[in-house]
C-alpha positions as CSV (number, residue, x, y, z in Angstrom):
1,M,-39.6,-15.2,-50.7
2,K,-36.5,-16.1,-48.8
3,E,-34.4,-13.8,-51.0
4,Q,-37.0,-11.1,-50.4
5,R,-36.7,-11.7,-46.6
6,T,-33.1,-11.6,-46.3
7,K,-32.9,-8.4,-48.5
8,Q,-35.2,-6.7,-46.0
9,V,-33.2,-7.5,-43.2
10,K,-30.0,-6.3,-44.6
11,Q,-31.8,-2.9,-45.4
12,N,-33.0,-2.8,-41.5
13,I,-29.5,-3.6,-40.4
14,T,-28.2,-0.8,-42.8
15,T,-30.9,1.7,-41.6
16,Q,-30.0,1.1,-37.9
17,E,-26.4,1.6,-38.5
18,M,-27.0,4.8,-40.4
19,S,-29.2,5.9,-37.3
20,I,-26.6,5.0,-34.8
21,T,-24.0,7.1,-37.0
22,N,-26.6,9.8,-37.4
23,L,-27.1,9.9,-33.6
24,L,-23.6,9.9,-33.0
25,K,-22.9,12.8,-35.1
26,V,-25.7,14.7,-33.9
27,A,-24.4,14.2,-30.2
28,M,-21.0,15.4,-31.2
29,T,-22.3,18.4,-33.0
30,A,-24.5,19.4,-29.9
31,I,-21.4,18.7,-27.7
32,M,-18.9,20.6,-29.9
33,S,-21.6,23.6,-30.0
34,N,-21.2,24.2,-26.4
35,K,-17.5,23.4,-25.8
36,F,-17.1,25.3,-22.6
37,R,-20.2,24.0,-21.0
38,S,-19.4,20.4,-22.0
39,F,-16.0,20.7,-20.6
40,L,-17.4,21.9,-17.1
41,S,-19.6,18.8,-17.2
42,M,-16.7,16.8,-17.7
43,L,-14.6,18.4,-15.1
44,G,-16.1,16.5,-12.1
45,I,-15.7,13.2,-14.0
46,I,-12.1,14.2,-15.0
47,I,-11.1,15.1,-11.2
48,G,-13.0,12.0,-9.6
49,V,-11.2,9.5,-12.1
50,A,-7.8,10.9,-11.7
51,A,-8.2,11.2,-7.8
52,V,-9.4,7.3,-7.6
53,I,-6.5,6.2,-9.8
54,I,-3.8,8.2,-8.0
55,M,-5.3,6.8,-4.8
56,M,-5.1,3.3,-5.8
57,A,-1.8,3.6,-7.6
58,I,-0.2,5.0,-4.1
59,G,-2.2,2.5,-2.2
60,Q,-1.0,-0.6,-4.5
61,G,2.5,0.9,-4.5
62,S,2.8,1.3,-0.8
63,K,1.7,-2.2,-0.2
64,Q,4.2,-3.7,-3.2
65,S,6.9,-1.6,-1.4
66,I,6.2,-2.6,2.3
67,R,6.0,-6.3,1.1
68,E,9.2,-6.0,-0.6
69,D,11.0,-4.4,2.5
70,L,9.4,-7.3,4.7
71,S,10.8,-9.9,2.3
72,K,14.2,-8.4,2.4
73,M,14.1,-9.5,6.1
74,G,13.6,-12.9,4.9
75,T,10.2,-14.7,4.6
76,N,11.0,-17.6,7.0
77,L,11.8,-15.0,9.8
78,L,10.0,-15.6,13.0
79,T,9.6,-13.4,16.1
80,I,8.9,-14.2,19.7
81,R,7.8,-11.3,22.0
82,P,6.9,-11.6,25.6
83,G,3.2,-11.4,26.7
84,G,0.2,-13.0,25.4
85,E,-2.3,-11.6,23.0
86,M,-3.1,-7.8,23.8
87,R,-6.3,-6.8,24.9
88,G,-7.5,-3.3,24.2
89,G,-4.5,-2.6,22.9
90,V,-2.4,-2.8,26.1
91,R,-1.0,-5.6,28.3
92,L,-2.0,-4.9,31.9
93,D,0.6,-7.0,33.8
94,P,4.4,-5.6,33.5
95,S,5.7,-8.6,34.6
96,A,4.5,-10.4,31.4
97,M,6.8,-8.4,29.4
98,Q,9.6,-10.2,31.4
99,T,9.1,-13.9,30.3
100,L,11.8,-14.3,27.7
101,K,15.0,-15.7,29.5
102,Q,18.4,-17.2,28.8
103,A,17.1,-20.9,29.3
104,D,14.3,-20.1,26.5
105,Y,17.2,-19.1,24.1
106,E,19.3,-22.1,24.8
107,S,16.3,-24.4,24.7
108,I,15.1,-23.2,21.1
109,L,19.1,-23.3,20.2
110,N,19.3,-26.9,21.4
111,E,15.9,-28.7,20.9
112,A,14.2,-27.1,18.0
113,T,14.5,-29.1,14.8
114,L,13.2,-26.9,12.3
115,I,15.0,-23.9,13.4
116,T,18.1,-22.8,11.7
117,H,19.4,-19.7,13.4
118,V,18.3,-18.1,16.7
119,S,19.2,-14.7,18.2
120,P,17.9,-13.1,21.5
121,E,17.3,-9.3,21.3
122,V,17.8,-6.4,23.9
123,T,17.5,-2.9,22.5
124,S,18.5,0.5,24.2
125,G,18.3,4.1,22.6
126,G,21.2,6.3,23.5
127,Q,23.9,8.8,22.4
128,V,27.1,7.7,20.5
129,I,30.4,9.7,20.8
130,Y,33.4,9.8,19.0
131,G,36.0,12.6,20.1
132,S,33.9,15.7,19.8
133,K,31.2,14.5,17.7
134,N,27.9,12.6,18.6
135,T,24.7,11.4,17.3
136,N,21.7,9.4,18.8
137,S,21.2,5.7,17.9
138,T,19.6,2.5,18.9
139,M,21.9,-0.3,20.4
140,Y,20.9,-3.8,19.4
141,G,22.2,-6.9,21.8
142,E,22.1,-10.0,19.6
143,S,23.9,-13.3,18.9
144,P,26.2,-13.5,15.5
145,D,23.4,-15.6,14.2
146,Y,21.3,-12.2,14.2
147,M,23.4,-11.3,10.8
148,T,22.0,-14.2,8.8
149,I,18.5,-14.0,10.2
150,K,18.0,-10.5,9.0
151,L,20.0,-10.7,6.1
152,W,22.8,-8.1,7.2
153,D,26.1,-8.0,5.1
154,I,29.2,-6.8,6.4
155,K,31.0,-3.9,4.4
156,S,34.3,-4.1,6.1
157,G,35.6,-5.9,9.1
158,D,33.9,-8.6,10.5
159,C,31.2,-9.5,13.1
160,F,31.8,-10.2,16.7
161,T,32.1,-13.6,17.6
162,E,30.4,-16.3,20.1
163,E,33.5,-15.8,22.3
164,D,32.5,-12.3,22.4
165,V,29.3,-13.1,23.6
166,M,30.5,-15.3,26.1
167,K,32.9,-12.8,27.3
168,S,30.3,-9.8,27.2
169,A,32.9,-8.1,25.1
170,K,32.6,-4.4,24.4
171,V,32.6,-4.7,20.6
172,C,30.0,-3.8,18.1
173,V,28.9,-3.4,14.4
174,V,27.7,-0.3,13.1
175,G,25.7,1.1,10.4
176,T,27.0,3.7,7.7
177,T,24.9,6.5,9.2
178,I,26.8,6.2,12.5
179,V,30.2,6.0,10.4
180,K,29.2,9.1,8.6
181,E,27.8,11.1,11.6
182,L,31.0,10.1,13.6
183,F,33.9,10.2,11.0
184,G,32.7,12.6,8.4
185,S,32.1,9.9,5.4
186,E,30.4,6.5,5.2
187,D,33.7,5.1,3.5
188,A,35.8,6.3,6.5
189,D,38.2,3.5,8.0
190,C,36.7,3.3,11.4
191,V,37.3,-0.5,12.3
192,G,39.2,-0.6,15.4
193,K,38.3,2.6,16.6
194,V,36.7,3.1,20.1
195,I,33.1,4.7,20.4
196,R,31.2,5.6,23.5
197,F,27.5,4.5,23.9
198,K,26.1,5.9,27.1
199,S,29.6,6.6,28.3
200,I,30.4,2.7,27.8
201,P,33.5,2.3,25.4
202,F,32.9,-0.1,22.4
203,R,35.4,-1.0,19.9
204,I,34.1,-1.0,16.2
205,V,34.9,-4.7,14.7
206,G,32.7,-4.2,11.5
207,V,30.5,-1.9,9.3
208,L,27.3,-2.7,7.7
209,K,26.2,-2.4,4.3
210,S,23.7,0.2,3.8
211,K,20.0,-0.6,3.6
212,G,18.8,3.0,3.7
213,Y,15.3,4.0,4.7
214,N,12.2,1.9,4.9
215,N,8.6,2.7,4.1
216,W,8.1,4.0,7.5
217,G,11.0,6.4,7.2
218,M,13.4,4.9,9.6
219,D,16.9,5.0,8.8
220,Q,17.9,1.3,8.8
221,D,21.5,2.2,9.0
222,N,21.6,4.1,12.1
223,V,22.2,1.2,14.0
224,M,24.8,-0.6,16.8
225,I,25.0,-4.3,17.0
226,A,26.8,-5.7,19.9
227,P,26.8,-9.2,22.1
228,Y,23.7,-9.4,23.7
229,T,25.2,-10.4,26.8
230,T,27.1,-7.0,26.8
231,V,23.8,-5.0,26.5
232,M,22.2,-6.9,29.0
233,K,24.9,-6.6,31.6
234,R,26.3,-2.9,30.8
235,I,23.6,-1.2,29.1
236,A,20.3,-2.4,30.0
237,A,21.0,-4.1,33.4
238,Q,18.1,-6.4,32.7
239,T,17.9,-10.3,32.7
240,F,15.3,-10.8,30.2
241,F,15.1,-10.4,26.6
242,G,12.8,-8.0,24.5
243,S,12.3,-10.7,21.9
244,I,13.6,-13.7,20.3
245,V,14.2,-13.6,16.6
246,M,15.1,-16.9,14.6
247,S,14.7,-18.4,10.9
248,A,12.7,-21.5,10.1
249,L,14.1,-24.1,7.7
250,A,11.8,-22.8,5.1
251,E,8.8,-20.4,4.6
252,E,6.4,-23.2,4.1
253,L,7.6,-24.7,7.5
254,S,6.9,-21.6,9.4
255,D,3.5,-22.9,10.9
256,D,5.2,-26.0,12.0
257,A,8.3,-24.2,13.3
258,I,5.8,-22.0,15.5
259,E,4.2,-25.0,17.0
260,E,7.3,-26.6,17.9
261,V,8.8,-23.6,19.4
262,T,5.4,-22.9,21.1
263,Q,5.7,-26.4,23.0
264,I,9.3,-25.8,24.1
265,L,8.6,-22.4,25.6
266,R,5.2,-23.5,27.2
267,R,7.3,-26.3,28.7
268,N,9.9,-24.0,30.0
269,H,7.4,-21.8,31.3
270,K,5.6,-24.5,33.0
271,L,2.1,-23.5,31.5
272,K,-0.7,-25.6,32.4
273,D,-2.8,-27.1,29.4
274,D,-5.6,-24.5,29.9
275,A,-3.4,-21.6,30.5
276,E,-2.7,-19.0,27.5
277,D,0.7,-18.6,26.3
278,D,2.8,-15.9,27.9
279,F,4.6,-15.1,24.7
280,T,3.6,-14.3,21.2
281,I,5.2,-15.8,18.1
282,R,4.6,-14.2,14.7
283,S,5.9,-15.2,11.3
284,Q,7.1,-12.7,8.5
285,A,4.3,-14.0,6.3
286,E,1.7,-13.1,9.0
287,W,3.3,-9.7,9.3
288,M,3.1,-9.3,5.5
289,E,-0.6,-10.4,5.3
290,T,-1.3,-8.1,8.1
291,M,0.3,-5.1,6.5
292,S,-1.4,-5.9,3.0
293,T,-4.9,-6.1,4.7
294,T,-4.1,-2.6,6.4
295,M,-3.1,-0.9,3.4
296,D,-6.1,-2.5,1.6
297,T,-8.3,-0.7,4.1
298,I,-6.6,2.4,3.8
299,T,-6.7,2.6,0.3
300,L,-10.6,1.7,0.0
301,I,-11.0,4.6,2.3
302,L,-9.5,7.0,-0.1
303,V,-10.7,5.5,-3.0
304,V,-14.3,5.6,-1.7
305,A,-14.0,9.3,-0.5
306,A,-12.5,10.3,-4.0
307,A,-15.2,8.2,-5.8
308,F,-17.9,10.8,-4.3
309,S,-16.8,13.3,-6.8
310,L,-17.8,10.9,-9.6
311,L,-21.4,11.3,-7.8
312,V,-21.4,15.1,-7.7
313,A,-19.9,14.8,-11.4
314,G,-22.9,12.6,-12.3
315,I,-25.4,15.2,-10.9
316,G,-23.7,17.9,-13.0
317,I,-24.1,16.0,-15.9
318,M,-27.8,15.3,-15.3
319,N,-28.2,19.1,-14.8
320,I,-26.3,20.2,-17.8
321,M,-28.5,17.6,-19.8
322,L,-31.8,19.0,-18.4
323,V,-30.9,22.4,-19.4
324,S,-29.6,21.3,-23.1
325,V,-33.2,19.6,-23.5
326,T,-34.9,23.0,-22.4
327,E,-32.7,25.0,-24.7
328,R,-33.4,22.3,-27.7
329,T,-37.1,21.8,-27.4
330,K,-37.9,23.3,-30.7
331,E,-35.2,21.1,-32.4
332,I,-36.7,17.9,-30.7
333,G,-40.1,19.0,-32.0
334,L,-38.9,19.3,-35.5
335,R,-37.4,16.1,-35.6
336,M,-40.3,14.2,-34.3
337,S,-42.3,15.8,-36.8
338,V,-40.3,14.6,-39.5
339,G,-40.5,10.9,-38.3
340,A,-38.0,10.8,-35.3
341,R,-39.2,8.2,-32.7
342,G,-39.3,8.7,-28.9
343,I,-36.6,6.2,-28.7
344,D,-34.3,8.1,-31.2
345,I,-34.7,11.3,-29.1
346,M,-34.0,9.3,-26.0
347,S,-30.7,7.6,-27.5
348,Q,-29.4,11.1,-29.0
349,F,-29.4,12.4,-25.4
350,L,-28.3,9.2,-23.8
351,I,-25.2,9.1,-26.3
352,E,-24.6,12.6,-25.5
353,S,-24.2,12.1,-21.8
354,V,-22.1,8.9,-22.3
355,M,-19.8,10.6,-24.6
356,I,-19.5,13.5,-21.9
357,S,-19.0,10.9,-19.2
358,L,-16.5,8.7,-21.1
359,T,-14.3,11.4,-22.7
360,G,-14.1,12.7,-19.1
361,A,-13.1,9.2,-17.9
362,L,-10.2,9.4,-20.7
363,L,-9.0,12.6,-19.7
364,G,-9.1,11.6,-16.0
365,V,-7.1,8.4,-16.9
366,A,-4.3,10.4,-18.5
367,L,-4.5,12.9,-15.4
368,G,-4.2,10.1,-13.0
369,Y,-1.3,8.5,-14.8
370,A,0.5,11.8,-14.9
371,G,-0.1,12.5,-11.1
372,S,1.0,8.6,-10.4
373,W,4.2,9.6,-12.4
374,L,4.7,12.9,-10.5
375,A,4.2,11.0,-7.0
376,R,6.7,8.2,-8.1
377,D,9.5,10.1,-9.9
378,V,9.2,13.4,-8.1
379,L,7.8,13.0,-4.9
380,M,9.3,9.4,-4.3
381,M,6.3,7.9,-3.1
382,P,5.8,4.2,-4.1
383,S,3.2,4.2,-6.8
384,S,1.8,1.6,-9.3
385,V,-1.3,2.0,-11.2
386,P,-3.4,-1.3,-11.3
387,F,-4.4,-1.8,-15.0
388,W,-7.9,-3.2,-14.1
389,S,-8.6,0.2,-12.4
390,V,-8.7,1.8,-15.6
391,G,-11.2,-0.4,-17.3
392,L,-13.1,-0.2,-14.1
393,S,-13.2,3.8,-14.1
394,F,-14.5,3.4,-17.6
395,C,-17.2,1.2,-16.6
396,I,-18.3,3.5,-13.9
397,C,-18.4,6.5,-15.9
398,A,-20.6,4.6,-18.7
399,F,-22.8,3.8,-16.0
400,I,-23.1,7.4,-14.4
401,G,-23.7,8.7,-18.4
402,I,-26.7,6.3,-18.8
403,F,-28.0,6.6,-15.2
404,F,-27.6,10.3,-14.9
405,G,-28.5,10.9,-18.5
406,Y,-31.8,8.8,-18.6
407,V,-34.1,11.6,-16.7
408,P,-33.0,14.2,-19.2
409,A,-33.4,11.9,-22.1
410,R,-36.7,10.5,-21.2
411,K,-38.0,14.0,-20.6
412,A,-36.9,14.7,-24.2
413,A,-38.5,11.5,-25.6
414,L,-41.9,12.3,-23.9
415,M,-42.3,15.6,-25.5
416,D,-45.3,16.6,-27.6
417,P,-44.1,17.4,-31.1
418,I,-46.7,20.0,-31.5
419,E,-46.0,21.8,-28.0
420,A,-42.2,21.4,-28.7
421,I,-42.6,23.2,-32.0
422,R,-44.5,26.0,-30.6
423,Y,-41.9,26.5,-27.6
424,E,-40.2,29.8,-27.4
């Protein structure tokens, strides 16, 4: 008895395998007999999957590129800006933008134990002139520590000194873009030459190594860096700083460093315990997290917009399958009359629907990778296809094939064999 039962189970398994194989063959034959119509059914899936993958690739690539750019500035970078937290996107009190003074800089420099380098910052935009040539640039007033904080390297010459800061000397370090615009070549020997910024003469003491463009399209080499005292007195004519940048001892100590500096500034500004800070301190890690969240949100919006084409494609598959059921009514009746069950008929049309959907997904993934390559290598856009997006695309397309193929498949399975054979 046990041997007979085992033999019967094996026969049932073999029959099921043959049935599935037969259904796959029938489904493939039906798809190949209407190649153009099947391709049109796949087209929506192809475009939808490709669009989703390209959007995700550009979003993830941009996110990684931004994080890399921010990391190049130092992961332990801290920035103090005047004014408290913004409300409604604006600060209503203009005086709140003048809260950072020389005393704050000196207190942080002398008292902060978790800070390694500090530099006040004052900026001003204007025209740079040498002889008959000129260009527009931004002058950054800094301390010598700024080079270490922002990871700037000197290509030629040297940086200005603390003595230059004390004397408000008219010296500067320039980026390679300014060298190229004023002297004709990035490699021109311009150290010691005198250029003018807003009619004020500055002697070039050093040239910075090139950093190129960042992800926001800003030329990082179009800069002039001079002693902050010089910029404050001779260029901006102000007694307050636009910001203060500094480096924590280590990235993991950034929060402790922020707390320490906050206490120093609150004491300097004579703020009461219940008063809000009149300054804002941000860490580089916080900026990176904010930018990552922003890019994730933008990517999600783009992916959702692209995914709507998959919904339209699913409706198209349902429409084509309903037409196919109607055209093959007599075939369905004949199959039922020779013993095919309703579940066999339903499985046949569901398999067809899923095969159309998954084939479209496969072609869409290939097109998505091609589009990602085009964006990265031809259009020079940051692009990185996350591997999990490919698996997710196939899962979604399989669901679309089953979901939108169910109604036509059920309609075919519920047909009356006699009425189906008589159908003309």
